[in-house]
C-alpha positions as CSV (number, residue, x, y, z in Angstrom):
1,X,150.9,218.7,133.2
2,X,148.2,217.6,130.6
3,X,148.2,213.9,129.5
4,X,146.0,214.6,126.9
5,X,147.8,213.9,123.5
6,X,146.8,215.9,120.5
7,X,146.5,214.0,117.2
8,X,148.4,215.0,114.5
9,X,148.1,214.9,111.0
10,X,150.4,212.0,110.4
11,X,148.4,210.1,113.1
12,X,145.3,210.8,111.1
13,X,146.9,209.4,107.8
14,X,148.3,206.4,109.5
15,X,145.2,205.2,111.6
16,X,144.1,202.0,110.2
17,X,140.4,201.1,109.3
18,X,138.9,198.0,110.8
19,X,137.4,197.0,107.6
20,X,137.7,197.4,103.9
21,X,134.1,199.0,104.0
22,X,135.1,201.8,106.0
23,X,138.3,202.5,104.0
24,X,136.1,202.5,101.0
25,X,133.6,205.1,102.8
26,X,136.7,207.2,103.8
27,X,137.2,208.0,99.9
28,X,134.7,210.6,100.0
29,X,136.7,212.8,97.7
30,X,135.7,210.7,94.7
31,X,132.1,209.0,95.7
32,X,130.1,210.7,98.3
33,X,129.8,214.1,97.7
34,X,127.9,215.7,94.8
35,X,130.0,218.2,92.7
36,X,129.7,221.9,94.2
37,X,127.9,224.6,92.1
38,X,130.7,226.3,91.8
39,X,132.8,223.7,90.2
40,X,130.2,223.2,87.2
41,X,131.7,223.4,83.5
42,X,130.2,224.8,80.5
43,X,130.0,223.1,77.0
44,X,133.5,224.1,75.7
45,X,134.8,222.4,78.5
46,X,132.8,219.3,77.5
47,X,133.5,219.4,73.6
48,X,137.1,219.5,73.8
49,X,137.0,216.4,76.3
50,X,135.0,214.6,74.0
51,X,136.8,215.8,70.8
52,X,140.4,215.0,72.4
53,X,139.5,211.4,73.7
54,X,137.8,210.0,70.8
55,X,139.6,211.3,67.9
56,X,142.3,209.0,69.3
57,X,144.7,205.7,68.5
58,X,141.7,203.7,68.6
59,X,140.3,205.1,65.1
60,X,143.7,203.6,63.4
61,X,142.5,200.2,64.8
62,X,138.9,200.2,64.6
63,X,138.4,201.8,61.1
64,X,141.0,199.3,59.7
65,X,139.4,196.4,61.2
66,X,136.2,197.2,59.4
67,X,138.0,197.2,56.1
68,X,139.7,193.7,57.2
69,X,136.2,192.3,58.2
70,X,135.0,193.2,54.6
71,X,132.3,195.7,55.2
72,X,130.6,197.6,52.1
73,X,130.9,200.9,51.8
74,X,127.0,201.4,52.2
75,X,127.6,199.3,55.6
76,X,130.3,201.9,56.7
77,X,128.7,205.3,55.9
78,X,125.3,204.1,56.6
79,X,126.1,201.8,59.6
80,X,128.2,203.8,61.4
81,X,126.2,207.0,61.0
82,X,123.2,205.1,62.5
83,X,125.2,203.4,65.3
84,X,127.1,206.9,66.4
85,X,123.8,208.7,66.2
86,X,122.7,206.2,68.8
87,X,125.7,206.7,71.0
88,X,125.0,210.4,71.2
89,X,121.2,209.8,71.9
90,X,122.4,207.5,74.4
91,X,124.6,210.0,76.3
92,X,122.4,212.9,76.0
93,X,119.1,211.1,77.1
94,X,120.3,208.3,79.4
95,X,123.9,209.2,81.0
96,X,123.8,212.9,81.2
97,X,120.3,213.7,82.9
98,X,120.9,211.5,85.9
99,X,124.3,212.8,86.0
100,X,123.4,216.3,86.4
101,X,120.7,215.5,89.1
102,X,122.6,213.3,91.3
103,X,126.2,214.8,90.6
104,X,127.9,211.8,91.8
105,X,130.5,209.4,90.4
106,X,129.5,206.1,89.1
107,X,131.0,204.0,91.9
108,X,129.0,206.0,94.5
109,X,125.7,205.4,92.5
110,X,126.5,201.5,92.2
111,X,127.2,201.2,95.7
112,X,123.9,202.9,96.9
113,X,122.0,200.4,94.8
114,X,124.3,197.4,94.6
115,X,126.2,197.3,98.3
116,X,129.9,198.1,98.6
117,X,130.9,194.3,97.9
118,X,129.8,194.5,94.1
119,X,131.0,197.9,93.9
120,X,134.8,196.8,94.7
121,X,134.3,194.0,92.3
122,X,133.2,196.2,89.4
123,X,135.7,198.9,90.2
124,X,138.3,196.2,90.5
125,X,137.8,194.4,86.9
126,X,136.7,197.7,85.3
127,X,140.3,199.0,86.1
128,X,141.8,196.0,84.8
129,X,140.0,196.2,81.6
130,X,140.9,199.8,81.2
131,X,144.7,199.1,81.6
132,X,144.1,196.6,78.8
133,X,142.4,199.5,76.6
134,X,145.4,201.9,77.6
135,X,147.9,198.9,76.9
136,X,146.3,198.7,73.4
137,X,146.9,202.3,72.6
138,X,150.6,202.0,73.8
139,X,150.9,199.4,71.2
140,X,149.7,202.1,68.5
141,X,151.8,204.7,69.7
142,X,154.7,202.3,69.7
143,X,154.2,201.3,65.8
144,X,154.6,204.8,65.1
145,X,158.0,205.1,66.8
146,X,159.3,202.1,65.8
147,X,158.4,202.6,62.1
148,X,161.1,205.3,61.5
149,X,163.6,203.2,63.2
150,X,162.8,200.3,61.2
151,X,161.8,198.0,63.8
152,X,159.1,195.6,62.6
153,X,156.0,195.3,64.6
154,X,154.7,192.0,65.4
155,X,152.3,190.5,62.9
156,X,149.5,188.1,65.1
157,X,147.8,187.3,61.8
158,X,151.3,185.9,60.8
159,X,152.0,183.8,64.1
160,X,153.7,186.4,65.6
161,X,152.4,186.3,69.0
162,X,155.6,188.0,70.9
163,X,157.4,191.3,69.8
164,X,161.1,191.6,69.6
165,X,163.2,192.7,72.6
166,X,163.8,196.4,70.9
167,X,160.1,196.7,70.0
168,X,159.3,195.6,73.9
169,X,161.7,198.2,75.1
170,X,160.5,201.2,72.9
171,X,156.7,200.0,74.4
172,X,158.2,200.2,77.9
173,X,159.7,203.7,77.2
174,X,156.4,205.1,75.8
175,X,154.3,203.8,78.5
176,X,156.4,204.9,81.3
177,X,156.0,208.4,79.6
178,X,152.1,208.0,79.5
179,X,152.2,206.6,83.2
180,X,154.2,209.4,84.5
181,X,151.7,212.0,82.6
182,X,148.8,210.0,84.3
183,X,150.1,210.2,87.7
184,X,150.7,214.3,87.3
185,X,146.8,214.3,87.4
186,X,143.7,215.3,85.5
187,X,144.4,218.9,84.6
188,X,147.7,217.9,82.9
189,X,145.5,215.2,80.9
190,X,143.3,217.9,79.9
191,X,146.0,220.3,78.7
192,X,147.7,218.0,76.9
193,X,144.8,216.5,75.3
194,X,143.5,220.4,74.1
195,X,147.0,220.9,72.9
196,X,147.3,218.0,70.4
197,X,143.6,217.0,69.8
198,X,142.4,220.0,67.5
199,X,144.5,219.1,64.6
200,X,144.6,215.4,64.4
201,X,141.4,215.2,62.6
202,X,143.1,217.4,59.6
203,X,146.0,214.6,59.6
204,X,143.6,212.0,59.2
205,X,141.5,213.7,56.3
206,X,144.8,214.9,54.7
207,X,146.1,211.3,54.8
208,X,142.9,210.1,53.4
209,X,142.7,212.2,50.6
210,X,146.2,211.9,49.6
211,X,145.8,208.1,49.3
212,X,142.9,208.1,47.1
213,X,144.5,208.6,43.7
214,X,146.7,205.5,44.3
215,X,143.7,203.8,44.6
216,X,142.3,205.3,41.1
217,X,140.2,207.7,42.5
218,X,140.5,210.8,40.3
219,X,137.3,212.8,41.4
220,X,134.0,212.4,43.3
221,X,132.4,210.8,40.0
222,X,134.4,207.5,40.6
223,X,134.6,207.5,44.5
224,X,131.8,205.5,45.0
225,X,133.0,202.8,42.7
226,X,136.0,202.6,44.0
227,X,135.0,202.6,47.5
228,X,133.4,199.3,46.6
229,X,135.9,197.5,44.5
230,X,138.9,198.6,46.5
231,X,138.3,199.8,49.8
232,X,135.0,198.5,51.4
233,X,134.8,195.7,49.3
234,X,132.2,193.4,51.1
235,X,135.0,190.4,51.4
236,X,136.7,189.8,54.5
237,X,140.4,189.3,54.7
238,X,141.5,185.7,55.2
239,X,141.2,185.0,58.9
240,X,138.6,187.5,59.7
241,X,134.7,187.3,60.3
242,X,132.4,188.8,57.7
243,X,130.9,192.2,59.0
244,X,128.0,193.7,57.5
245,X,125.4,197.0,58.3
246,X,124.6,195.7,61.6
247,X,127.7,195.2,62.7
248,X,129.1,198.8,61.9
249,X,125.8,199.9,63.7
250,X,126.8,197.5,66.7
251,X,130.6,198.3,66.9
252,X,129.8,202.5,66.9
253,X,127.1,202.0,69.6
254,X,128.6,199.5,71.6
255,X,132.3,200.2,71.7
256,X,131.5,202.8,74.4
257,X,128.5,201.3,75.9
258,X,130.1,201.3,79.4
259,X,130.2,204.9,79.5
260,X,126.7,205.9,78.0
261,X,124.1,203.1,78.8
262,X,126.7,201.8,81.3
263,X,126.6,205.4,82.8
264,X,130.4,205.5,83.3
265,X,130.8,208.9,82.1
266,X,128.1,210.2,84.9
267,X,131.5,210.8,86.5
268,X,132.3,213.4,83.9
269,X,128.7,214.8,83.3
270,X,128.4,215.4,87.5
271,X,130.3,218.6,86.3
272,X,127.8,219.7,83.5
273,X,125.5,222.6,84.3
274,X,122.9,221.2,82.1
275,X,122.0,217.8,80.8
276,X,121.9,219.0,77.4
277,X,125.7,219.0,77.3
278,X,125.5,215.1,76.7
279,X,125.3,216.2,73.0
280,X,128.7,217.3,73.2
281,X,129.4,213.5,72.4
282,X,128.5,214.3,69.0
283,X,131.9,216.0,68.5
284,X,133.7,213.0,69.6
285,X,131.7,210.2,67.8
286,X,130.9,212.1,64.4
287,X,134.4,213.4,64.0
288,X,136.3,210.4,65.3
289,X,134.2,207.4,65.2
290,X,133.0,208.3,61.8
291,X,135.1,211.0,59.9
292,X,138.5,209.2,61.5
293,X,137.2,205.4,60.7
294,X,136.2,206.0,57.6
295,X,139.9,207.9,56.6
296,X,141.6,204.8,58.3
297,X,140.0,202.5,56.5
298,X,140.9,204.3,53.1
299,X,144.5,204.4,54.5
300,X,144.4,200.8,55.3
301,X,143.0,199.7,51.6
302,X,145.6,202.2,49.8
303,X,148.5,200.9,51.9
304,X,147.6,197.3,51.3
305,X,146.9,197.8,47.4
306,X,150.5,199.5,47.3
307,X,152.2,196.7,49.1
308,X,150.4,193.9,47.3
309,X,151.4,195.6,43.8
310,X,155.0,195.8,45.1
311,X,154.7,192.0,45.6
312,X,154.8,192.1,49.2
313,X,153.1,188.8,50.5
314,X,151.6,189.9,54.1
315,X,151.3,193.9,53.9
316,X,150.6,194.0,57.9
317,X,148.7,197.2,58.0
318,X,149.8,198.8,61.3
319,X,148.5,202.0,62.3
320,X,152.2,203.5,61.9
321,X,152.6,201.7,58.5
322,X,149.3,203.2,57.2
323,X,149.6,206.7,58.5
324,X,153.2,207.0,57.4
325,X,151.9,206.2,53.7
326,X,149.2,208.5,53.8
327,X,150.4,211.4,55.8
328,X,154.4,211.1,56.2
329,X,156.2,211.7,59.5
330,X,153.2,213.9,60.0
331,X,151.2,211.1,60.0
332,X,153.4,209.2,62.5
333,X,153.4,211.6,65.1
334,X,149.5,211.7,64.5
335,X,149.6,207.9,65.5
336,X,151.8,208.6,68.4
337,X,150.0,211.3,69.9
338,X,146.7,209.8,69.2
339,X,147.6,207.0,71.1
340,X,148.6,209.2,74.0
341,X,145.4,211.4,73.9
342,X,143.3,207.6,74.9
343,X,146.0,206.1,77.0
344,X,146.5,209.4,79.3
345,X,142.7,209.5,80.6
346,X,142.0,205.7,80.4
347,X,144.8,205.1,82.5
348,X,144.0,207.8,84.9
349,X,140.3,206.5,85.0
350,X,142.0,203.0,85.9
351,X,143.8,204.5,88.8
352,X,140.8,205.8,90.2
353,X,138.9,202.7,89.7
354,X,141.6,200.8,91.6
355,X,141.8,203.0,94.1
356,X,138.1,202.4,95.0
357,X,139.3,198.8,95.4
358,X,142.4,199.6,97.1
359,X,141.6,202.7,99.5
360,X,144.5,202.5,101.4
361,X,146.7,203.1,98.2
362,X,147.7,206.3,97.2
363,X,146.3,207.6,94.0
364,X,150.0,207.9,92.4
365,X,151.1,204.7,93.4
366,X,147.9,203.0,92.2
367,X,148.3,204.9,89.0
368,X,152.0,203.4,88.6
369,X,150.6,200.2,89.2
370,X,147.9,200.5,86.6
371,X,150.6,201.7,84.3
372,X,152.9,198.5,84.4
373,X,149.8,196.5,83.7
374,X,149.1,198.4,80.9
375,X,152.6,198.1,79.8
376,X,152.7,194.4,79.8
377,X,149.4,194.4,77.6
378,X,150.9,196.5,75.0
379,X,153.5,193.7,74.3
380,X,150.7,191.2,73.9
381,X,149.9,191.4,69.9
382,X,146.7,189.6,70.6
383,X,145.3,192.6,72.2
384,X,145.3,194.8,69.3
385,X,144.4,192.0,66.9
386,X,141.3,191.4,68.6
387,X,140.5,194.9,69.9
388,X,136.9,194.8,68.6
389,X,136.0,191.8,70.2
390,X,137.5,193.2,73.6
391,X,135.6,196.4,73.3
392,X,132.2,193.9,73.0
393,X,133.1,191.8,75.9
394,X,133.7,195.2,77.8
395,X,130.8,196.8,77.0
396,X,128.4,193.7,77.4
397,X,130.0,193.1,80.9
398,X,130.1,196.2,82.4
399,X,126.6,198.0,81.2
400,X,124.2,195.8,83.2
401,X,125.3,197.9,86.3
402,X,124.7,200.9,84.4
403,X,121.2,200.0,83.2
404,X,120.3,199.3,87.1
405,X,121.2,203.0,88.0
406,X,119.2,204.1,85.1
407,X,116.0,201.6,86.0
408,X,116.4,202.6,89.7
409,X,116.4,206.2,89.0
410,X,113.3,206.6,86.1
411,X,111.2,203.2,86.9
412,X,111.4,202.2,90.6
413,X,109.6,205.3,91.9
414,X,106.9,204.6,89.4
415,X,106.5,201.1,90.4
416,X,106.3,201.7,94.2
417,X,109.7,200.7,94.8
418,X,112.2,202.3,97.2
419,X,115.5,203.5,95.3
420,X,119.0,203.1,96.6
421,X,117.6,199.9,98.8
422,X,121.0,198.9,99.3
423,X,122.3,201.7,101.1
424,X,119.1,202.2,102.8
425,X,119.1,198.7,104.5
426,X,122.8,198.8,105.0
427,X,123.4,195.9,102.4
428,X,126.7,194.7,102.0
429,X,125.6,193.3,98.6
430,X,122.2,193.3,96.7
431,X,121.2,190.4,95.3
432,X,119.1,191.2,92.7
433,X,121.9,193.3,91.6
434,X,124.1,190.0,91.3
435,X,121.4,188.3,89.5
436,X,120.9,191.0,87.0
437,X,124.5,191.7,86.5
438,X,126.0,188.0,86.1
439,X,122.6,186.4,84.5
440,X,122.4,189.0,81.7
441,X,126.1,188.5,80.8
442,X,125.8,184.6,81.2
443,X,122.8,184.3,79.3
444,X,124.1,186.6,76.4
445,X,127.6,184.8,76.5
446,X,126.3,181.2,76.3
447,X,123.7,182.3,73.3
448,X,126.7,183.8,71.6
449,X,129.2,180.8,72.5
450,X,127.0,177.8,71.7
451,X,127.6,178.5,68.0
452,X,131.3,180.0,68.3
453,X,132.8,176.9,70.4
454,X,132.5,173.5,69.8
455,X,132.8,172.6,73.5
456,X,129.6,174.8,74.2
457,X,127.5,173.3,71.3
458,X,125.6,170.7,73.5
459,X,124.1,173.8,75.0
460,X,121.7,173.8,71.7
461,X,120.6,170.3,72.8
462,X,118.9,171.8,76.1
463,X,117.2,175.0,74.4
464,X,113.9,175.5,73.1
465,X,113.8,175.7,69.1
466,X,113.6,179.5,68.5
467,X,116.9,179.8,70.8
468,X,118.7,176.8,69.4
469,X,118.0,178.4,65.9
470,X,119.1,182.1,67.4
471,X,122.4,182.8,65.5
472,X,123.8,185.6,68.2
473,X,126.5,187.9,67.1
474,X,128.5,189.5,69.8
475,X,128.1,193.1,68.5
476,X,124.4,192.9,68.4
477,X,123.7,191.4,71.9
478,X,123.7,194.8,73.4
479,X,119.6,195.4,73.3
480,X,119.3,191.5,74.7
481,X,121.7,192.3,77.3
482,X,120.2,195.5,78.3
483,X,116.8,194.2,78.7
484,X,117.5,190.9,80.2
485,X,119.3,192.8,82.9
486,X,116.7,195.3,83.6
487,X,113.9,192.6,83.7
488,X,116.0,190.2,86.0
489,X,117.1,193.2,88.4
490,X,113.4,194.5,88.6
491,X,111.8,191.3,89.0
492,X,114.5,190.4,91.9
493,X,113.8,194.0,93.5
494,X,110.1,193.4,93.5
495,X,110.5,190.1,95.3
496,X,113.0,191.3,97.6
497,X,111.4,194.7,98.9
498,X,107.9,192.5,98.6
499,X,109.3,190.9,101.7
500,X,110.9,193.6,103.3
501,X,109.6,196.9,102.1
502,X,111.0,200.5,103.1
503,X,108.9,202.4,105.8
504,X,107.8,205.9,105.4
505,X,110.4,206.8,108.1
506,X,113.1,205.2,106.3
507,X,112.4,207.1,102.8
508,X,112.9,210.3,104.6
């Protein structure tokens, strides 16, 4: 009788890997293999994908924040147009071409240039911030559910830092439903988004149009006057920073910078037949981040005006409140589903990112853990109140590694530098990538913090005069951060490869 034992599928699944790096390598279905030719998608897939994800609950928040930060009508209409155009061009000319040529996820591309350790760090932190953003959308959806139940939503500006027990229980219910849908997988998410997304822009538009008469708008002839006097007045609400034209440009461009200039959406566009499909992002940007932001700004101003006229001291313009005021229960349903259409794919991505950092965990379990984190953050009112700041930090922190992917692909061959150096050398960590990543974010943060936090004011004493007088704004740090990251990474790579060049045999 043979003593040879046949391996079973169970033994294969239970076999332990000796190192975290080997377990990471085992995730070939997510990172390693390029997309097969027969899996490529056409134009409609990407039009639907961007339309569904970017016409969402975020629009009720960010459009409202622009009103509260005191922008003018010119700032909104002109600044958002320019910022969204820059975002579309970033997707089309920076992200999509690399995605189509490489057809690899962002995690695998980062691993090739930065090494597995930085990849694990990137994916773990990226997953956490995605949970936080998904949580903000659960918060948005919860405001829609609690409104008809007459459960007040927390007003962070008024000092309410903890929601009521009943509000938290509803948030848990909403978050659980979103988490379960995310666990079911990408196809269910896509189907859900395609069903609910097409009619949401019309709810935004109808709510805004129906709200204009309450502000005194009688037609196109006096719209611009009322827009400057009662909607985008140029005066910030108490406790809010003053925004202007370039803030609108920066917010529209920066809010998704980790996905385009940060190359996060190479994971999506690796399924595209042509790089020109990057222009499909225009459907999300100009319907969602332009039309919907403007409409939600009108809804916010109309709601605050009506509440103030009724003698309410603190109107608290939550997404649920302003949608109910402008579009009735159709608006409430829109807010609920709009939060879902963003939270679902965001949580799904968070689960995938966590799985890169915890490769022994099953996807459904990782996604449920991410869902718990999402629900916790949904119950922190400060997250929604400071969503614009969170989005800005999110972009600045994760953008540099995407900049390295861009430079490694286009610039390094022209400089005589080897691409994917960390992979070819078998490095666990790329020190040029580490210097460029943390150096870029650290420099830009300190330039911002020196004038924003009294504990950091001492930095001005040690800076050259032109830098001590430089008043950095978080939204306008994107270009300096990108350039600093590229310069640091390129210079350090020149030093690294100058001492340890790749031979011709190694490049084959």
